C-alpha positions as CSV (number, residue, x, y, z in Angstrom):
1,X,-19.3,27.6,2.3
2,X,-16.4,25.3,3.2
3,X,-16.0,24.4,6.8
4,X,-12.8,22.7,8.1
5,X,-12.3,20.8,11.3
6,X,-9.7,18.7,13.1
7,X,-10.4,15.3,14.5
8,X,-10.0,15.2,18.2
9,X,-7.9,12.1,18.6
10,X,-4.6,12.0,20.7
11,X,-2.7,10.3,17.9
12,X,-1.4,11.4,14.5
13,X,-1.2,7.8,13.3
14,X,-4.9,6.9,13.5
15,X,-5.4,5.8,9.9
16,X,-2.1,3.8,9.6
17,X,-3.2,1.9,12.7
18,X,-6.7,1.3,11.3
19,X,-5.3,0.0,8.0
20,X,-2.8,-2.2,9.8
21,X,-5.4,-3.8,12.0
22,X,-8.0,-4.3,9.3
23,X,-5.8,-5.3,6.5
24,X,-6.3,-9.1,6.8
25,X,-10.1,-8.5,6.3
26,X,-9.7,-6.1,3.5
27,X,-12.6,-7.4,1.3
28,X,-15.0,-6.9,4.2
29,X,-14.9,-3.1,3.7
30,X,-17.6,-3.5,1.0
31,X,-19.9,-5.4,3.4
32,X,-19.5,-2.6,6.0
33,X,-20.3,0.2,3.6
34,X,-23.2,-1.6,1.9
35,X,-24.6,-2.8,5.3
36,X,-24.6,0.9,6.5
37,X,-26.7,1.7,3.4
38,X,-29.1,-1.0,4.3
39,X,-29.4,0.4,7.8
40,X,-30.1,3.8,6.4
41,X,-32.9,2.5,4.3
42,X,-34.4,0.5,7.1
43,X,-34.4,3.5,9.4
44,X,-36.1,5.6,6.7
45,X,-38.8,2.9,6.3
46,X,-39.3,2.7,10.1
47,X,-39.8,6.5,10.3
48,X,-42.4,6.2,7.4
49,X,-44.2,3.4,9.2
50,X,-44.7,5.4,12.4
51,X,-45.7,8.5,10.6
52,X,-42.6,10.6,11.3
53,X,-42.3,11.3,7.6
54,X,-44.3,10.5,4.4
55,X,-42.9,7.9,2.0
56,X,-42.1,9.3,-1.5
57,X,-42.8,5.8,-3.0
58,X,-39.3,5.4,-4.2
59,X,-38.2,1.7,-4.2
60,X,-35.4,1.0,-1.8
61,X,-32.1,0.3,-3.5
62,X,-28.3,0.4,-3.2
63,X,-26.0,1.1,-6.1
64,X,-22.4,0.1,-6.2
65,X,-20.6,2.0,-9.0
66,X,-17.0,1.4,-10.2
67,X,-15.2,3.9,-12.3
68,X,-12.0,2.3,-13.4
69,X,-10.6,5.5,-15.1
70,X,-11.2,7.7,-12.0
71,X,-10.3,4.8,-9.7
72,X,-13.4,5.4,-7.6
73,X,-15.8,3.1,-6.0
74,X,-19.2,4.6,-5.0
75,X,-21.8,3.1,-2.7
76,X,-25.1,4.9,-3.0
77,X,-28.3,4.3,-0.9
78,X,-31.7,6.0,-0.9
79,X,-32.1,5.8,2.9
80,X,-32.8,8.6,5.4
81,X,-29.6,10.6,4.6
82,X,-27.9,13.0,7.1
83,X,-27.8,16.6,8.0
84,X,-24.5,18.5,8.6
85,X,-25.0,18.1,12.3
86,X,-25.6,14.3,11.9
87,X,-22.5,14.0,9.8
88,X,-20.5,15.7,12.5
89,X,-22.0,13.5,15.1
90,X,-22.1,10.1,13.4
91,X,-19.1,10.3,11.1
92,X,-16.6,12.5,13.0
93,X,-17.4,12.4,16.7
94,X,-18.8,8.9,17.5
95,X,-16.6,7.0,15.0
96,X,-13.4,8.8,15.9
97,X,-14.0,8.6,19.6
98,X,-14.4,4.9,19.0
99,X,-11.1,5.0,17.1
100,X,-9.4,6.7,20.0
101,X,-10.7,3.9,22.3
102,X,-9.4,1.4,19.7
103,X,-5.9,2.9,19.7
104,X,-5.8,2.9,23.5
105,X,-6.8,-0.7,23.7
106,X,-5.0,-2.3,20.8
107,X,-2.1,-0.2,19.6
108,X,0.5,-2.1,21.7
109,X,-0.7,-5.6,20.7
110,X,0.3,-7.8,17.8
111,X,-2.8,-9.6,16.7
112,X,-6.5,-8.8,16.1
113,X,-7.9,-12.1,17.4
114,X,-11.0,-10.5,18.8
115,X,-11.9,-8.7,15.6
116,X,-11.9,-4.9,15.1
117,X,-14.4,-3.8,12.5
118,X,-17.6,-2.6,14.0
119,X,-16.5,-2.8,17.7
120,X,-15.7,0.9,18.0
121,X,-17.8,2.5,15.3
122,X,-15.1,1.8,12.7
123,X,-17.4,0.3,10.1
124,X,-17.4,3.4,7.9
125,X,-13.7,3.8,8.3
126,X,-13.0,0.4,6.9
127,X,-13.2,2.3,3.6
128,X,-9.7,3.6,4.3
129,X,-8.4,0.1,4.0
130,X,-8.6,0.5,0.2
131,X,-8.8,4.3,-0.1
132,X,-6.6,7.4,0.1
133,X,-9.5,9.8,0.3
134,X,-13.2,9.2,1.1
135,X,-16.0,11.6,0.3
136,X,-19.6,11.6,1.6
137,X,-22.5,13.2,-0.3
138,X,-25.7,13.1,1.7
139,X,-29.2,14.6,1.7
140,X,-31.5,14.1,4.7
141,X,-35.1,13.1,4.4
142,X,-36.0,16.2,6.5
143,X,-38.0,18.9,4.6
144,X,-35.8,21.8,3.4
145,X,-32.6,20.0,4.5
146,X,-29.4,21.2,2.9
147,X,-27.3,18.5,1.2
148,X,-23.8,18.0,2.7
149,X,-20.4,17.0,1.4
150,X,-17.7,15.6,3.7
151,X,-14.2,14.7,2.8
152,X,-11.1,13.4,4.5
153,X,-7.8,12.2,3.0
154,X,-7.0,9.9,6.0
155,X,-5.1,12.5,8.0
156,X,-6.5,14.1,11.2
157,X,-8.4,16.8,9.2
158,X,-11.7,16.9,7.2
159,X,-13.7,19.3,5.2
160,X,-17.5,19.9,5.1
161,X,-19.2,22.0,2.4
162,X,-22.7,22.3,1.0
163,X,-23.6,19.9,-1.7
164,X,-25.8,20.1,-4.8
165,X,-27.1,16.5,-4.3
166,X,-30.8,16.5,-5.0
167,X,-31.9,13.0,-4.2
168,X,-32.4,11.6,-0.7
169,X,-29.8,9.3,0.8
170,X,-26.1,9.0,1.0
171,X,-23.2,8.3,-1.4
172,X,-19.8,7.1,-0.1
173,X,-17.2,7.8,-2.7
174,X,-13.9,5.9,-2.2
175,X,-10.8,7.0,-4.1
176,X,-9.0,3.8,-4.3
177,X,-5.4,3.7,-3.1
178,X,-2.5,1.7,-4.6
179,X,-3.3,-1.0,-2.1
180,X,-7.0,-0.9,-3.2
181,X,-6.5,-0.9,-7.0
182,X,-7.4,-4.6,-7.1
183,X,-11.0,-3.5,-6.6
184,X,-10.9,-1.8,-10.0
185,X,-11.6,-5.3,-11.3
186,X,-15.3,-5.6,-11.9
187,X,-15.2,-9.4,-11.7
188,X,-13.6,-9.3,-8.3
189,X,-16.1,-6.7,-7.1
190,X,-19.0,-8.9,-8.2
191,X,-17.5,-11.8,-6.3
192,X,-17.0,-9.8,-3.1
193,X,-20.6,-8.5,-3.4
194,X,-21.8,-12.1,-3.9
195,X,-19.9,-13.3,-0.9
196,X,-20.8,-10.6,1.6
197,X,-24.0,-9.1,0.3
198,X,-25.8,-11.9,-1.4
199,X,-28.8,-11.9,0.9
200,X,-29.0,-8.4,2.2
201,X,-32.6,-7.2,2.5
202,X,-32.6,-4.5,-0.2
203,X,-31.8,-4.7,-3.9
204,X,-28.1,-4.0,-4.7
205,X,-27.2,-3.1,-8.3
206,X,-23.6,-3.1,-9.6
207,X,-22.4,-0.9,-12.4
208,X,-19.0,-0.5,-14.0
209,X,-19.0,2.9,-15.8
210,X,-16.6,1.7,-18.5
211,X,-18.5,-1.6,-19.1
212,X,-21.8,0.2,-19.3
213,X,-20.4,2.7,-21.8
214,X,-19.1,-0.1,-24.0
215,X,-22.4,-1.9,-23.9
216,X,-24.2,1.3,-25.0
217,X,-21.8,1.9,-27.8
218,X,-22.2,-1.6,-29.1
219,X,-25.9,-1.3,-28.9
220,X,-26.0,2.0,-30.8
221,X,-23.7,0.6,-33.4
222,X,-26.0,-2.3,-34.1
223,X,-28.4,-0.9,-36.7
224,X,-30.3,-4.1,-37.1
225,X,-31.4,-4.0,-33.5
226,X,-33.4,-0.8,-33.7
227,X,-36.0,-2.0,-31.2
228,X,-33.3,-2.7,-28.6
229,X,-32.1,0.8,-28.9
230,X,-35.3,2.2,-27.7
231,X,-35.9,-0.3,-25.0
232,X,-34.1,0.0,-21.7
233,X,-32.6,-3.4,-20.6
234,X,-34.0,-4.7,-17.4
235,X,-31.8,-4.2,-14.4
236,X,-31.0,-7.2,-12.3
237,X,-29.9,-7.0,-8.7
238,X,-26.8,-8.9,-7.6
239,X,-28.5,-10.2,-4.5
240,X,-31.5,-12.2,-3.3
241,X,-33.5,-10.0,-0.9
242,X,-35.8,-12.7,0.3
243,X,-33.7,-15.9,0.9
244,X,-35.6,-19.1,1.3
245,X,-34.8,-19.5,5.0
246,X,-37.1,-16.6,5.7
247,X,-40.1,-18.5,4.4
248,X,-42.1,-20.9,6.6
249,X,-41.0,-24.6,5.9
250,X,-44.5,-25.5,5.0
251,X,-44.5,-23.0,2.2
252,X,-41.3,-24.2,0.6
253,X,-41.2,-26.8,-2.2
254,X,-38.5,-29.4,-3.0
255,X,-37.6,-27.5,-6.2
256,X,-37.1,-24.3,-4.2
257,X,-34.8,-26.0,-1.7
258,X,-32.7,-27.6,-4.4
259,X,-32.6,-24.3,-6.4
260,X,-31.4,-22.4,-3.4
261,X,-28.8,-25.1,-2.7
262,X,-27.4,-24.6,-6.2
263,X,-27.5,-20.9,-5.9
264,X,-25.4,-20.9,-2.7
265,X,-23.1,-23.8,-3.2
266,X,-21.0,-24.9,-6.3
267,X,-22.3,-28.5,-6.3
268,X,-23.7,-30.1,-9.4
269,X,-25.3,-32.9,-7.3
270,X,-28.6,-32.2,-5.6
271,X,-28.6,-32.6,-1.8
272,X,-29.9,-35.8,-0.1
273,X,-32.3,-33.9,2.2
274,X,-32.3,-30.8,4.4
275,X,-33.4,-29.4,7.7
276,X,-35.2,-26.1,7.8
277,X,-34.6,-24.2,11.1
278,X,-37.2,-21.8,12.2
279,X,-37.0,-20.7,15.8
280,X,-38.4,-17.6,17.4
281,X,-38.0,-18.5,21.1
282,X,-35.9,-18.5,23.3
283,X,-33.7,-17.0,20.6
284,X,-34.2,-16.0,17.0
285,X,-32.7,-18.5,14.6
286,X,-33.5,-19.4,11.0
287,X,-31.6,-21.3,8.4
288,X,-31.4,-24.4,6.2
289,X,-28.9,-27.2,6.6
290,X,-28.3,-29.6,3.7
291,X,-26.9,-33.1,3.7
292,X,-24.7,-33.2,0.6
293,X,-23.8,-36.3,-1.3
294,X,-20.3,-37.5,-0.6
295,X,-18.3,-37.6,-3.8
296,X,-15.3,-39.3,-2.1
297,X,-16.4,-42.5,-0.4
298,X,-13.1,-42.8,1.5
299,X,-12.4,-39.2,2.7
300,X,-14.5,-37.0,4.9
301,X,-15.5,-34.2,2.6
302,X,-15.7,-30.8,4.3
303,X,-19.0,-28.9,4.1
304,X,-19.6,-25.2,4.4
305,X,-22.0,-23.4,6.7
306,X,-22.4,-19.7,6.2
307,X,-23.4,-17.6,9.2
308,X,-25.5,-14.5,8.8
309,X,-26.9,-11.8,11.1
310,X,-30.1,-10.2,9.7
311,X,-29.1,-11.4,6.2
312,X,-25.6,-9.9,6.4
313,X,-22.8,-12.4,6.0
314,X,-20.5,-12.9,9.0
315,X,-18.3,-15.8,8.3
316,X,-18.1,-19.5,7.3
317,X,-17.8,-22.4,9.6
318,X,-17.8,-20.7,13.0
319,X,-17.5,-23.7,15.3
320,X,-18.6,-21.8,18.4
321,X,-22.1,-21.5,16.8
322,X,-22.1,-24.6,14.7
323,X,-20.5,-27.7,16.2
324,X,-17.4,-28.9,14.3
325,X,-19.0,-32.2,13.1
326,X,-22.0,-30.3,11.6
327,X,-19.5,-28.6,9.3
328,X,-19.6,-31.6,7.1
329,X,-23.0,-30.3,6.1
330,X,-23.7,-27.4,3.9
331,X,-26.1,-24.6,4.8
332,X,-26.9,-21.1,6.0
333,X,-27.8,-20.0,9.5
334,X,-29.2,-16.5,10.2
335,X,-29.0,-15.5,13.8
336,X,-30.0,-11.8,14.4
337,X,-29.1,-12.1,18.1
338,X,-25.4,-12.3,17.2
339,X,-23.5,-9.1,16.6
340,X,-22.4,-8.4,13.0
341,X,-18.8,-8.5,14.0
342,X,-18.5,-11.5,16.3
343,X,-15.3,-12.4,18.0
344,X,-14.1,-15.9,19.0
345,X,-13.8,-14.9,22.7
346,X,-17.3,-13.5,22.7
347,X,-18.8,-16.6,21.2
348,X,-16.9,-19.0,23.5
349,X,-18.1,-17.2,26.6
350,X,-21.7,-16.4,25.6
351,X,-24.4,-18.6,27.1
352,X,-26.9,-17.9,24.4
353,X,-24.4,-19.1,21.7
354,X,-24.0,-22.4,23.5
355,X,-27.8,-22.8,23.6
356,X,-28.0,-22.1,19.8
357,X,-25.3,-24.7,19.2
358,X,-27.1,-27.4,21.2
359,X,-30.4,-26.6,19.6
360,X,-29.0,-27.0,16.1
361,X,-27.5,-30.4,17.1
362,X,-30.8,-31.5,18.5
363,X,-32.7,-30.5,15.4
364,X,-30.3,-32.5,13.2
365,X,-30.6,-35.5,15.4
366,X,-34.4,-35.3,15.5
367,X,-34.5,-35.1,11.7
368,X,-32.3,-38.2,11.3
369,X,-34.3,-40.2,13.8
370,X,-37.5,-39.2,12.1
371,X,-36.2,-40.4,8.7
372,X,-35.0,-43.7,10.2
373,X,-38.3,-44.4,11.9
374,X,-40.7,-43.3,9.1
375,X,-38.6,-43.7,5.9
376,X,-36.2,-46.6,6.7
377,X,-35.6,-47.5,3.0
378,X,-34.7,-43.9,2.2
379,X,-32.5,-43.7,5.3
380,X,-30.6,-46.9,4.1
381,X,-30.2,-45.3,0.7
382,X,-28.7,-42.2,2.3
383,X,-26.4,-44.2,4.6
384,X,-23.2,-44.3,2.6
385,X,-23.3,-40.5,2.3
386,X,-24.4,-39.6,5.8
387,X,-22.4,-42.3,7.7
388,X,-19.1,-40.2,7.9
389,X,-21.0,-37.2,9.3
390,X,-22.9,-39.3,11.9
391,X,-19.8,-41.2,13.0
392,X,-17.7,-38.1,13.2
393,X,-20.4,-36.5,15.3
394,X,-20.5,-39.4,17.7
395,X,-16.8,-39.2,18.2
396,X,-16.9,-35.5,18.9
397,X,-20.1,-35.4,21.1
398,X,-21.0,-38.2,23.5
399,X,-24.5,-36.8,23.8
400,X,-25.0,-37.0,20.1
401,X,-23.9,-40.6,20.1
402,X,-26.4,-41.4,22.9
403,X,-29.2,-40.0,20.6
404,X,-27.9,-41.7,17.5
405,X,-26.6,-45.1,18.6
406,X,-29.8,-46.9,17.9
407,X,-30.1,-45.6,14.3
408,X,-26.5,-46.1,13.2
409,X,-26.4,-48.7,10.5
410,X,-23.8,-51.3,9.6
411,X,-23.8,-52.5,6.0
412,X,-22.9,-56.2,5.8
413,X,-21.0,-58.1,3.0
414,X,-24.4,-59.6,2.2
415,X,-25.8,-56.2,1.4
416,X,-28.0,-55.9,4.5
417,X,-28.2,-53.0,6.9
418,X,-28.0,-53.9,10.6
419,X,-28.3,-51.7,13.7
420,X,-25.9,-52.2,16.6
421,X,-28.1,-54.7,18.4
422,X,-28.4,-56.7,15.2
423,X,-24.7,-57.0,14.4
424,X,-23.5,-60.4,13.4
425,X,-21.4,-61.5,16.4
426,X,-19.2,-64.6,16.8
427,X,-17.9,-66.2,20.0
428,X,-16.5,-63.7,22.4
429,X,-18.7,-60.9,21.0
430,X,-16.4,-60.4,18.0
431,X,-17.7,-58.5,15.0
432,X,-15.7,-59.1,11.8
433,X,-15.4,-56.1,9.5
434,X,-14.0,-55.3,6.1
435,X,-11.8,-52.2,5.6
436,X,-11.5,-52.6,1.8
437,X,-13.9,-54.7,-0.3
438,X,-11.3,-54.8,-3.1
439,X,-8.2,-55.7,-1.1
440,X,-10.0,-58.2,1.1
441,X,-12.2,-59.7,-1.7
442,X,-10.9,-63.3,-1.1
443,X,-11.6,-63.2,2.6
444,X,-15.1,-61.9,1.8
445,X,-15.6,-64.9,-0.5
446,X,-14.4,-67.3,2.2
447,X,-16.8,-65.8,4.7
448,X,-19.7,-65.9,2.2
449,X,-19.0,-69.5,1.1
450,X,-19.1,-70.6,4.7
451,X,-22.3,-68.7,5.7
452,X,-20.4,-66.1,7.7
453,X,-21.1,-62.4,7.8
454,X,-19.1,-59.2,8.3
455,X,-19.7,-55.5,8.2
456,X,-18.2,-53.1,5.7
457,X,-16.2,-50.3,7.4
458,X,-14.0,-48.9,4.7
459,X,-14.2,-45.1,5.3
460,X,-11.2,-43.4,6.8
461,X,-13.4,-42.2,9.7
462,X,-14.1,-45.9,10.6
463,X,-10.6,-46.4,12.0
464,X,-11.4,-43.9,14.7
465,X,-15.1,-44.9,15.0
466,X,-14.6,-48.6,15.9
467,X,-12.0,-47.6,18.6
468,X,-14.5,-45.1,20.0
469,X,-17.3,-47.7,19.8
470,X,-15.2,-50.3,21.7
471,X,-14.7,-47.7,24.4
472,X,-18.4,-46.9,24.6
473,X,-19.6,-50.5,24.3
474,X,-16.9,-52.4,26.2
475,X,-18.4,-55.9,25.7
476,X,-17.8,-55.9,21.9
477,X,-14.6,-56.3,19.9
478,X,-14.1,-55.4,16.2
479,X,-11.8,-57.7,14.3
480,X,-10.8,-57.1,10.7
481,X,-11.7,-60.0,8.4
482,X,-8.0,-60.8,7.8
483,X,-7.3,-60.9,11.5
484,X,-7.9,-64.0,13.6
485,X,-9.9,-65.4,10.7
486,X,-8.5,-68.9,11.3
487,X,-10.9,-69.1,14.3
488,X,-13.9,-68.2,12.3
489,X,-13.0,-70.5,9.4
490,X,-11.6,-73.4,11.4
491,X,-13.2,-76.7,10.4
492,X,-15.4,-78.3,13.0
493,X,-14.4,-81.7,11.6
494,X,-10.9,-82.4,12.5
495,X,-8.9,-84.4,9.9
496,X,-6.6,-86.5,12.2
497,X,-4.3,-87.4,9.3
498,X,-3.9,-83.8,8.3
499,X,-3.3,-82.8,11.9
500,X,-0.6,-85.4,12.3
501,X,1.2,-84.0,9.3
502,X,0.8,-80.4,10.4
503,X,4.3,-80.1,12.0
504,X,5.9,-81.5,8.9
505,X,4.1,-79.1,6.6
506,X,5.1,-76.2,8.8
507,X,8.7,-77.2,8.6
508,X,8.5,-77.5,4.8
509,X,7.1,-73.9,4.6
510,X,9.6,-72.5,7.0
511,X,12.5,-74.1,5.0
512,X,11.0,-72.7,1.7
513,X,10.2,-69.2,2.8
514,X,13.1,-68.3,5.2
515,X,10.8,-65.6,6.7
516,X,12.1,-65.3,10.3
517,X,9.4,-62.9,11.4
518,X,6.5,-64.8,9.8
519,X,4.5,-67.0,12.1
520,X,3.3,-70.2,10.4
521,X,0.4,-72.4,11.6
522,X,-1.3,-75.4,10.0
523,X,-5.0,-76.3,10.5
524,X,-8.0,-77.5,8.5
525,X,-10.3,-74.7,7.4
526,X,-14.0,-75.0,6.5
527,X,-13.2,-74.4,2.8
528,X,-10.8,-76.8,1.0
529,X,-10.3,-74.6,-2.0
530,X,-7.8,-72.1,-0.5
531,X,-4.4,-73.5,0.3
532,X,-3.4,-70.7,2.7
533,X,-4.4,-67.4,4.1
534,X,-2.6,-64.6,6.0
535,X,-3.9,-63.0,9.2
536,X,-2.6,-59.8,10.7
537,X,-2.5,-59.0,14.4
538,X,-5.4,-56.6,14.9
539,X,-4.0,-54.6,17.8
540,X,-0.6,-54.0,16.1
541,X,-2.1,-53.2,12.8
542,X,-4.4,-50.6,14.3
543,X,-1.5,-48.9,16.1
544,X,0.5,-48.9,12.9
545,X,-2.4,-47.5,10.9
546,X,-2.9,-44.8,13.5
547,X,0.8,-44.0,13.5
548,X,0.9,-43.5,9.8
549,X,-2.3,-41.4,9.9
550,X,-0.6,-39.0,12.4
551,X,2.7,-38.7,10.5
552,X,4.7,-41.4,12.3
553,X,4.4,-39.7,15.7
554,X,5.5,-42.9,17.4
555,X,8.8,-43.1,15.5
556,X,10.1,-46.3,16.9
557,X,7.0,-48.4,16.1
558,X,7.4,-51.3,13.6
559,X,6.1,-50.5,10.1
560,X,4.6,-53.9,9.8
561,X,2.2,-55.7,12.1
562,X,2.7,-59.4,12.9
563,X,1.6,-61.6,10.1
564,X,0.6,-65.3,10.4
565,X,0.4,-67.7,7.5
566,X,-2.4,-70.2,8.0
567,X,-1.8,-73.4,6.0
568,X,-5.0,-75.1,5.2
569,X,-4.4,-78.8,5.7
570,X,-7.8,-79.6,4.2
571,X,-6.5,-78.4,0.8
572,X,-5.5,-81.1,-1.7
573,X,-2.3,-79.4,-2.7
574,X,-1.1,-79.1,0.9
575,X,-2.0,-82.8,1.3
576,X,0.3,-83.8,-1.5
577,X,3.1,-81.5,-0.6
578,X,5.2,-84.2,1.0
579,X,5.2,-86.2,-2.2
580,X,7.3,-83.6,-4.1
581,X,11.1,-83.3,-4.0
582,X,12.6,-80.4,-2.0
583,X,13.0,-78.0,-5.0
584,X,9.4,-78.4,-6.0
585,X,8.3,-78.1,-2.4
586,X,10.1,-74.7,-2.2
587,X,8.6,-73.5,-5.5
588,X,5.1,-74.5,-4.5
589,X,5.4,-73.1,-1.0
590,X,6.6,-69.7,-2.2
591,X,3.8,-69.6,-4.8
592,X,1.2,-70.4,-2.2
593,X,2.6,-67.8,0.1
594,X,2.6,-65.2,-2.7
595,X,-1.1,-66.0,-3.5
596,X,-1.9,-65.5,0.2
597,X,-0.1,-62.2,0.2
598,X,-1.9,-61.0,-2.9
599,X,-5.2,-61.7,-1.2
600,X,-4.2,-59.5,1.7
601,X,-2.3,-56.6,0.1
602,X,-0.6,-55.4,-3.1
603,X,2.8,-56.8,-4.0
604,X,5.8,-54.5,-4.2
605,X,7.5,-54.2,-7.6
606,X,10.2,-56.7,-6.6
607,X,7.7,-59.1,-5.1
608,X,5.6,-58.9,-8.3
609,X,8.6,-59.6,-10.5
610,X,9.5,-62.6,-8.4
611,X,5.9,-63.8,-8.4
612,X,5.7,-63.7,-12.2
613,X,8.9,-65.7,-12.5
614,X,7.8,-68.3,-10.0
615,X,4.4,-68.6,-11.8
616,X,6.2,-69.5,-15.0
617,X,8.1,-72.2,-13.2
618,X,4.9,-73.6,-11.6
619,X,3.2,-73.8,-15.0
620,X,6.3,-75.6,-16.4
621,X,5.5,-78.4,-13.9
622,X,2.3,-79.1,-15.9
623,X,4.2,-79.8,-19.1
C-alpha cells in the first residue's frame, strides 16, 4: 500500500537552496552516501557483537552501480537496514528538520565558508546535488521486518510503499539530473571513489551495467576460452580497507611504506624517509608523513597531506590541522576526533586541533634530530631535498627554528657540510655564500684558489632564509660571493708600484668605459690571473631581488644594484696597460670589463654582439 506524506518545512524552496549551497562540493555526494553505508554496516556489526542480533555470516560490502542507459547511480550496503518507522524518523523528520534549521541560518547569506554537508543531517540529501529523484529500498535486520521503498522528486512531498527487497541493507537509487549527467562516466566515478572512499573500512565494489554486459558478451563470443566461460572472474574492491597507517610502526616494512606511498601519490621516485604517527592519548591520531625527493632544486615543490576521519577522506592540506610548512611533505593523517565535515572556523577555534598541530610538528622535529644524531651521513645525503622544507618551517615557526637550528646544515663550495657554529666566517663575522654555482663559477674558483670557503645557498627559499637568520642571529652577516669580495681577496702584500699607478689605471678605465654609474676601484688581489672582478652592493641587490619576487611592489626602486669594478693591479695585463696607445687601451679595458661582467651575469643580446666584435679586434692584436 502506498503512503504519501508532506515534508514539514516552512519553505517551498528547500531543494533549490540545498543544491545552491552544496554545488561547489558536488563530487562529495558520493562520499556522503557511501559513508552512510559504512555507518550502517558498522552499526549492524556492533549489534551482532553485543548479542542484539545473530550475524548471518555475510561479508560486509558496498556496491556502487552505474546504469548509463537508465541514468541511475545506486549505492547498496548490507548494513542493518531500516523499518518504515526508521525511514520516517531518520530520512524525513531528522534530516528535514535539519534542513529547516539550515534555511533559517543560511538562506540570507552569500557564501558557505563554514561548510554545510553533514552539519544539519543533510548528508543523505547531498544526493539531490546530482539527482532529480532519489529512491530508497531498505530491509531491516529485524526478524519479520517488511522491506520499505521511499521516493521523493525533490519537492516537498514523498511516497512510502512496501518493497519486495529480500536482502538486508539499504539501496540508494539516484536518478541523475541534467546537472549530474557527468557522473554517467564510469572513469570519472572511479576517480571520485578513489579520492573520497579509497580507505573506507569496508570493501567497495564498482560496476557499470553496460561495461559488465559488454565484457560478458565478449567472453561468451570467445569460443577458445571455454574455461574462462565457466569461471567467474575475481571481484576486486576499489578501496583498501586496512591502510598502512592502522598498523603498528614496528610491524611495517620498508617495502610496505614505499608501496603505500606509490599507491597514494603519483610519484615515480621513492620517498627519502617517513614518520609513522601513532597516538592514542591525549587524542587519537594516526598517519604517515613522507619526505619526498625534490625534483626541482630551485623551487619549493608543494606536497600533499590528506586528512581523514575514521578512514573517510575530508580534504587535502588543511593548514589548521597541519602547519603550512609541513605541507611540503606528502602523507595521510587520520584523526577520528575531528568531525567528518570540518569547517575552517571550527578548526581555528578548537583547542584540541591546536594540540594536534603542535604534536605533529614535534614528531617531525624529533625524527629529523634523531637522523642527524644517529645517521649523520644519511642526513647529509638527504639535505638537498629536505633543506627547503626545514628552512621554510624555521621562517614560519620560531619554535621550530629553536629546535632545528643546531642540525641545519650548510654545504660549502668544498663539498663539506657545516652546522651554524661551524660556518666559515671572515672578519666581522661575515659568511660568504653562493646563490648560483653556475653564474658565480669564477668567483668560486678565486675563493678556492686562495684557500677561502663559502656556503652554497642557491634555492629560492634561501633569499628569505638568510634574512630571517640575520634577524635571529644578529651577530652574523651573509654576503654573496660577488659582493665585497675585494676585501676577502685583497692581497696582504701591497705592491707599492701598482698602488702608485692605481689612480692612472682608474682614469684609463673610466675614459674607456664611459659608465657613469659604475664605481671603479684598483687594488692588488691575492690572485694575479684575473684582471678584474665586479662586486654588487649586497643590500641593494637583496632589495631588488625581493622587489622582483613580489611583482615590483616598490615601483620606484632601481632595477640594478650598485656595481663596482675592481681592477686587479697585480695582473700583468693591467701592469702593461699604460704602455698601449689610447685606442688599444679602450679596446682592452672594454674587453676586461666584459669578461668581468660575464663572470657575474649573462650578457644581453646587444652586449654579446658587441663582446664578440671586440674579441675579434683583441685577437687581431696578436697577428
